[in-house]
MINULUM-916533 format. One record per atom (N, C-alpha, C, CB): x, y, z. Coordinates in pm, whole numbers, plus 50000, padded with zeros to 5 digits. Glycine has a CB too. Layout:
BEGIN
XYZ ...
This chain:
BEGIN
500834987950000 500005000050000 500865012650000 499065000150122 501935012450073 502835023950080 503415027049943 503955021350181 503845016649873 504405018749739 503375024449644 504965005649684 502125019749657 501045024449571 500785039349596 499755016349596 500795043549723 500595057549757 501745066149705 500455059249909 502965060849719 504145068249672 504075070649521 505435060549707 503555060449448 503445061749303 502565073649266 502885048749242 501415074849333 500505085749300 501035099349345 499155083249362 501775099649454 502405112149497 503405116849392 503105110449634 504225107549341 505215110949239 504535114949108 506165099149215 503465107749072 502725111048951 502125124948960 501635100648925 501535128249073 500955141549092 502025152349082 500245142449229 503195149549143 504295159349137 504755161548995 505475154549224 504815150748914 505235151948774 504235160248694 505395138148711 502935157948720 501905165648651 502025180448685 500505160348687 502305183548812 502445197448854 503625204148783 502635198349006 504735196648768 505895202148699 505555205448554 507085192348704 504835195848486 504445198148348 503535210248336 503745185748291 502565211448429 501625222648426 502315235948447 500555220748530 503445235848515 504165248248543 505255251048441 504765247648681 505255243648330 506195246248222 505455252948107 506875233148174 506095262548046 505535269347930 505975261747804 505995284347923 505025258247720 505355250847598 505305260347478 504375238747577 506395260847403 506495269447286 506605261047160 507705278947299 505755263847062 505795256946933 506745264446840 504375255846869 507645257046779 508685262946695 508765255046564 510075262846769 509055262046456 509225255346327 510375245346335 509485265746215 510165233546279 511115222546295 512395224246215 510455209646256 512365232246108 513565234246027 513395246945944 513845221945935 514495251045880 514435262845795 514975275245863 513015265245752 514865286545792 515425299245842 514765303645971 515265310145736 513425302045980 512735306146102 513195297746221 511225304846085 513445284946199 513975276246305 515325281546352 514115261646256 516215284346259 517565289046294 517525301946375 518405291046168 516705311446331 516655324346399 515945323346534 515945334646311 514955314546544 514275312546672 515205306146774 513025303846652 515965295946732 516905289346822 517985298946869 517545277246752 518425307746779 519425317746817 518865327346920 519915325546693 517615331646901 516975340646997 516845334147134 515595344946946 516435321547138 516295314647266 517655313047334 515645300947246 518675309847255 520025308447311 520515321647369 521005303447204 520325332547296 520755345747343 519935350347463 520645356047230 518745344547479 517905347747595 518235339047715 516435346147559 519295331147703 519755322947815 519045309747831 519615330547940 518285305447729 517575292747734 518495281647681 516235293347652 518795271847766 519695261047727 518895248347703 520775258647834 518965243447578 518285231147541 519305219947527 517475232947409 518825207547538 519705196147517 520215196247374 518975182847549 521535196247355 522105196747221 522215182747162 523475203447224 522235182247030 522435169546961 521215160546958 523545162347023 520065165247003 518865157047003 517815163146912 518315155547147 517205155046828 516135159646741 514845152846785 516455156746590 514265158246891 513045152646949 511865161646915 513185150847102 510675155946921 509475163846899 509275173947011 508245154746887 509585170047133 509415178547251 510715178747329 508245173547340 511265190847347 512585192047408 512535202047524 513635196547304 512765197647648 512725206947762 514025214847775 512455199347892 513905226847830 515095234747862 515705229747991 514745249747872 517025231348004 517715226648124 517645236848238 519155223548092 517475249548205 517625259948307 516475269948311 518895267348283 515335266448249 514195275548243 512935267048227 514355286048125 511815270948289 510585262848279 509915264048142 509605267048388 510605259148042 510155260047903 510435246847832 510845271947830 509505242547749 509765231047662 509385234847520 508955218447710 510195230147424 510045233947284 509385222447208 511405237547222 508295225547141 507575216047058 507865219346912 506045216247088 508505210146839 508875212346700 507765207746607 510205205146667 507285217046522 506165214246431 506435220246294 504855219846489 505595216446198 505575223546070 505075237746095 504685216145965 505585247346019 505195261246043 503695263546030 505925270245947 503035256545934 501615258845916 500745251946022 501205254145780 501355243746108 500625237346218 500695245546348 501165223346243 501575255346352 501805262746477 500585271046520 503005271846461 499945278846431 498765286346477 497675277446536 498185294246361 497425265946475 496415256746525 496795251146661 496185245346426 498065247446678 498505241546804 498365251446920 499965236846793 498635264246893 498505274346998 497035277247026 499225287446957 496225278246922 494795280846940 494115269647018 494105282446804 494555257246996 493945245747063 494535243047201 494115233446977 495605250247238 496205248147368 497205236747374 495155245847468 497525230847258 498565220547255 499905227047292 498645213847114 500105239247246 501245247447288 500685260247350 502195250747166 501405265647446 500975278047511 501295290247426 501615279447647 502455289947363 502905300847278 503565294847154 503895310347355 503835303147056 504505298346936 505205309746866 503515291446842 506225306446789 506885316146703 506605311746560 508435317246733 505945320546484 505465316846351 505545328846259 504015311346358 505665326046129 505655336946033 504285343446026 506055331845896 504265356546011 502995363746002 502155358845886 503255378845988 502815354145779 502095348845664 501235336745702 503085344945554 501805327645783 501055315845825 499955319645924 501995305445888 500255328946010 499255333546108 498055339546036 499885343946206 498315347945934 497235354345860 496465344245777 497785365345770 497145334245723 496495324245638 495565315145719 497545315745566 496015310945836 495255301045914 494075307045989 496165294146011 494165319846026 493055326846093 492575319546218 491895328545996 493515315146300 493155307946423 493055317446542 494205296946452 492395312746647 492175321046766 493415320846856 490935316046844 494435328246813 495655329946892 496015344646889 496835321046836 496555349546999 496845363747013 498285366946974 496585368347156 498485378246906 499845382946878 500385389747003 499875392846755 501445384047059 502055389447181 503175399147148 502585378247269 503975395847047 505125404347014 505565401946870 506285401647111 505875412846802 506535411946671 508025410746696 506195424346580 508645400946633 510035397746666 511065403946572 510225383046667 510635408546455 511535416246369 512505408246285 512295425346452 512435394846288 513325387046201 512495378246108 514285378346285 513185370946021 512525362745917 511555371245835 511765350845981 512015382945795 511155391945718 511075387545572 511685406345727 509875388845518 509635385845377 508355393045338 509535370145351 507865390245218 506615396145173 505845385845092 506875409045089 504555387445085 503705378945003 503305386944880 502435373845082 503675381744763 503495389544640 502905381344527 504815395444597 502265388444437 501825382644311 502945384444209 500495389244261 503225373944133 504275374544032 503765368043903 505565367544081 504225373443790 503785368643659 504995366643570 502775378643594 504855359743457 505985358243365 506555371843326 505545350643239 507875372843321 508525385843303 508205392343169 510015384443318 507835384243070 507515390042939 506085395242930 507745379642830 505255392343031 503855396643029 503745411743043 503055389743142 502785417542973 502535431942979 501545434643092 501985437342842 502035440443201 501205442643320 500955457443341 501875436543445 499655461043353 499305475043378 498705477043516 498335479843272 497785468243556 497175469443688 496605456043731 496065480243688 495945455843846 495465443543907 494435436243820 494855446644043 493785443543729 492795437343642 493405427043547 492075447943563 494725427043535 495405416843452 495035402843498 496935418743457 494755401243628 494515388043685 493095382843661 494775388343832 492195391043608 490845386343578 490895374843478 489985397943522 490255363643516 490215351943430 491475343543430 489925356243292 492475347243509 493735339943514 493705329143622 494905349643538 494665319743610 494855309443712 496085313243794 495025295143647 495915313843926 497005317744015 497335306144109 496625330444097 498585301944108 499035291044196 499545297044327 500155282544128 499195290644439 499615295944569 499505285444679 498775308144605 500225288044787 500075280244910 499285288245014 501465276244967 498845300144975 498125309045067 496795313345006 498995321645101 495875303744988 494625306944920 493725316644995 493865294344895 493715316145129 492815324845205 493205339445194 492795320545352 494485342345207 494955356245194 494685361345053 496465357345227 494975352944954 494765356944815 493275358844786 495355346444720 492435349944836 490995350944812 490455364144868 490255339044876 490875367744987 490415380345049 490855392344966 490955381545193 492085391944918 492625403144839 491865404644707 494135401144812 491685393644636 490995394244507 489545399044524 491015380544439 488895394444632 487525398844658 487475413844683 486945391344779 488445418844759 488515433244788 488715441444661 489655436144887 489485435944566 489795443144442 488805439944329 491205439644397 487795431744361 486785427844260 487435421144139 485995440244214 488375412544165 489055404944060 488595390344068 490615405944074 488235384643954 487805370643949 488915362243886 486475369243868 489495353543964 490565344843917 490395331043976 491955350743953 490985321243912 490945307443961 492175304944047 490865297243843 491965301244173 493075298844265 493405284044267 492735303844409 494645280844231 495105266944228 496045264844347 495815263544092 495655256744443 496425254844566 497545244744543 495515250244682 498765248944574 499955240544560 500745241044689 500825244944439 501245229844735 502175229644846 503545225844791 501715219744960 504515234344812 505845231444759 506325242444667 505835218144686 506885238544556 507535248044464 506505255244377 508555240744376 505895265344433 504855272844362 505425279944240 504195283044457 506665284444250 507245292944146 507395286144010 508585297744191 507345272744006 507505265943879 506185264743801 508095252143902 505065268043866 503755265843807 503565272643670 502695270743901 503925285443654 503755291543521 504625285043414 504065306443526 505835281043452 506755275243355 506315261843299 508085273643418 505515254343376 505055241243329 503595241743284 505215230643439 503055253843272 501715255443221 500605252543320 501545247043105 500935251943448 499935248843550 499155261243593 500595242543671 499755273043576 499105285543618 499645297043535 499335288143769 498885308143536 499335320243466 500205328943555 498125328243416 500045327443686 500765335943781 500885328543913 500035349543800 501645334244005 501775328244138 501585338844246 503145321444154 501215334144363 501165342444483 501965335044589 499675345244531 503115340844629 504015333244715 504905342544796 504885323744631 505685336444886 506655343744967 507805348444879 507175334945083 508235360844901 509405366344832 510345371944937 508995377244728 511605368044931 512615373745022 513555382544941 513405362545096 514525376344875 515455384044793 514955386144651 516795377044790 514065377544605 513565378444468 514345369944369 513595392644423 515405363444416 516245355444326 515505343344268 517485350744400 514615337444348 513845325944299 512925329944185 513025319644414 512345341844193 511505346744084 512325348543957 510835360044123 513495354543972 514355356943855 514745343743790 515625364743896 515105333843872 515495320743821 514375314443740 515885311443936 513135316843779 511985310843711 511325320543613 510975306243814 512055331243575 511595340743472 510285347343510 511445333743338 510185351143637 508985357843686 509335371843735 508335349743799 508335380343742 508525393843797 507425396743898 508525404543684 507805403544003 506885407144111 506105419544070 507655409744244 504765418844080 503955430044034 503065436044144 503085425643919 502725428244246 501885433344355 502345427444487 500385430144329 502595435944587 502915431344722 501635432244806 504075439944787 501165420644853 499895420444928 500105422645076 499185407344906 501195417345131 501465419545272 502935417145303 500595410445359 503425423645406 504785421345456 504685412645580 505515434845486 505665403945596 505605394045703 506895393845783 505325380045645 506765390545911 507915388345999 507525377846102 508365401846068 508485373646181 508195363746285 507345370146395 509515357946345 506355362646441 505475367146549 505575357446666 504005368346501 505495362946787 505285354546905 503795355046935 506155359447030 503135343546926 501695343046951 501435334647075 500935337146829 500245336547136 499925329147258 498475324847260 500245337447381 498205314447338 496845309847361 496065321047431 496825296547448 494785322847397 494005333947456 493945333847608 492615333547403 493995322047670 493945321647817 495085313047870 492575316047866 495985319347942 497085312348008 496875312948158 498465318347969 497315302748228 497245303048374 498175313948425 497635289148435 497955318248549 498795328648609 500255324348613 498315331948751 500495311348640 501875306248647 502545307148511 501885291748697 501835303048406 502425303448273 502595317648221 501565295448176 501675326448259 501815340448218 503045346648282 500555348448256 503345342848406 504545347748474 505805343148401 504565343048621 505805330548359 506955325248285 507085332548151 506805309948262 505965334848083 505995342047955 506515356247974 504605342447893 506105362848080 506575376448107 508095376648125 505895382248233 508635366748193 510095365948211 510785363448077 510455354748311 510205354747995 510775351947863 510755364547777 510015340547793 509655372047780 509555384447704 510575394647751 508145390247716 510785395247882 511785404347938 513175401147880 511805403348092 513505388347872 514795384147820 514905387147670 515015369247845 513845384347597 513855386847453 514045401647424 512555381847388 513345410047498 513445424547477 514845429647511 512405431847561 515475423647611 516845427547646 517805424147532 517295420547776 517595412547469 518415408547355 518185417947237 518105393947315 516915420847209 516585428947092 517015443547109 515105428347064 516975448547232 517425462147256 518895463947221 517185465947402 519665453147237 521105453747214 521485451947067 521795443347297 520535447646985 520845445046845 521305457846774 519625439246773 522405456646701 522945467746622 523315479746707 521955471846516 523625477346834 524075488046922 525545486046959 523195488747049 526255496946975 527665496647015 527875505447137 528585501146897 528705500547227 529095508647343 530415515447307 529235499947475 530405528647304 531565536247255 532185544247370 531155545647139 533485542647389 534245550247486 535235558947411 534975540847588 535435571247456 536375580147388 536905590547486 535715587147266 538035595847455 538595607047531 538265619847456 540135605547551 537725629647530 537285642047464 537815654147541 535735642547455 538145664947469 538595677147537 537425683747610 539215687047435 537665688347730 536605694147812 535915705947744 537165698647945 536655713747669 536085725847607 535035722547501 537195734247544 535065710247449 534125706647342 533035696747386 534895700647226 532915694247516 531955684347564 530525687647521 532025683347715 530105700047535 528735703747501 528455701547352 528485718447537 529425704947266 529255703047122 529205688147087 530395709947043 530025680247156 530045665747131 528725659347173 531215659247206 528175663547287 526905658247334 525795661147233 526555664047471 525875672547167 524845676347070 524785666946950 525095690547022 525915660846913 525915652046795 525685637546832 527235653346720 525645634446962 525475620647005 523985617047012 526145618347141 523585605246958 522185601046963 521925591347076 521795594646832 522675592447185 522595582847294 521205581547353 523545586447402 520955570247422 519655567547481 519325577747590 519615553447538 520315581447668 520165591747771 521455599947770 519865585547913 521645608347870 522875616047878 524075606647887 522845625747998 525145609547813 526325600847818 527005601547954 527315604547708 527775591147984 528585591148106 529875598848079 528895576548153 530195608148168 531415616248152 532225615548281 531055631148118 533495611648266 534385610548382 535695617948353 534655595648417 536175625948450 537435633348428 538635623848421 537665643548540 539595627248336 540835619648325 541925626148409 541285618548177 543015618848431 544145624348507 544745636248434 545225613548531 544685635948302 545225646948222 544245658648227 545475642448076 544685669948272 543815681648288 543235685948153 544585693148352 541945689348156 541285694048035 540705683047949 542235701847954 540765670347998 540255659047920 539305650748004 541405650347867 538335644647935 537355635948000 537175623047919 535995643248017 536735612647989 536345600247923 534835600447908 536815587548002 534355598247786 532925598747758 532465584947708 532605609847653 531365579847767 530825566747731 529395568647680 530855556947853 529075561947568 527755563647510 527385551347427 527705576447423 526075549147409 525575538447323 525145544547190 524385530747390 525635538647079 525345543746945 524855532246857 526595550546883 523855534846775 523365524946681 524365522746568 522015529246624 524425510346520 525365506646414 525185515346289 525205491946377 523945518146252 523675525746130 524145540246141 522195525446099 524195545346264 524585559346284 526085560946307 523825565246401 526735549746336 528105550146388 529075557946299 528625536146405 529205554246172 530235560446089 529945575046059 530365552845959 528685578946051 528355593146031 528775601546150 526865594846004 528625595646269 528905603246391 530395603846423 528155597046508 531115592946395 532535592346431 533325603646369 533125578946388 533045606746243 533755617846176 533535631046248 533305619046032 532305633446291 531995645946362 532705646446498 530465647346381 532765634746566 533435634246696 534925637046683 533205620546762 535545631246582 536975633446560 537255648046528 537495624446447 536355654346452 536525668446418 536445677346541 535475672646316 535735672346645 535605680046769 536665675946871 534205678046829 537645668046828 538785665046914 538735651846986 538915675447013 537715643446961 537645630447027 538785621546977 536275623747002 539365613847068 540445604647030 540415592447122 541835611747038 541225582647089 541235570347169 539865563647170 541685573247312 539185563547055 537805558447047 537805543147049 537105563646919 537085537547146 536985523047161 535535518747142 537515518447301 535305508747056 533965504147024 533795489847073 533685505146872 532745487547155 532505474347214 531095469747179 532695474747369 530925457347127 529575452147100 528795450047229 529655439047023 527475451547221 526595449647338 525835436647321 525595461647355 525865428147421 525175415347416 523745416247464 525915405147497 523505423247574 522165425047630 522025439747672 521905415347752 520785444647672 520535458347717 519225458647794 520495468147598 519255463247918 518075463748002 517845478048047 518205454448124 516675483248017 516345497048053 515595497848185 515515503647943 
């Protein structure tokens, strides 16, 4: 009897542990998988390496990763199979499931566009009237065509949509475009952009208080990582007489840190500068007498 009671105590404890873990659905492979795994790693989430399992728990955070096809992620979150998920906005818009957008993540950017053979004479959207359009996103395309009062035949394809016009299966395609190189390879040209897409963090409409707390901590970590993206910590020695002018050209988040040096008339100035602004600003700083400029990458940033 004692052993029987112990079994149920242990079983109950295991169920409680599972209930207190946040489950995130992630694309099983591809660019979105790579960028999602990098984000989790930079957020301090350590997963078992070298294992390709359907469900993988973190070693140091109450999170488990469920690997799925990208088009299954919205459904899994809406149904509560996963608590949260990272999915392309294109799939989220196509599936129209009851899941909430928690955060736009800013990576895996692309667009959904209509493309036609490059030799075709295109003037406006009415070109598509009476045409056959191949796509993996029929719902988004159907809504767009209805809005524009265009009547076209939608041919649903999973896989290499871009080859459809070349083999006579369709007159045009509606598909994801990133660099546009795939369109060029298949002698197509992009004529209409219907929507822009990026990775989204979505969540089940109702999470327990415990899981919401875990999600809040995960969001805090993600935001700290993203705040640091393309930012540099810059240290420099500046002449005291030009400090006010130097501060005027700096785009820092707040007032820069200024500390006097042993050498009279000089100060050490510390500031955070965005990568895109860096080279434009450095020339101005040097002209105002800044020297000994040291640039350090930022890994995390917490405000």
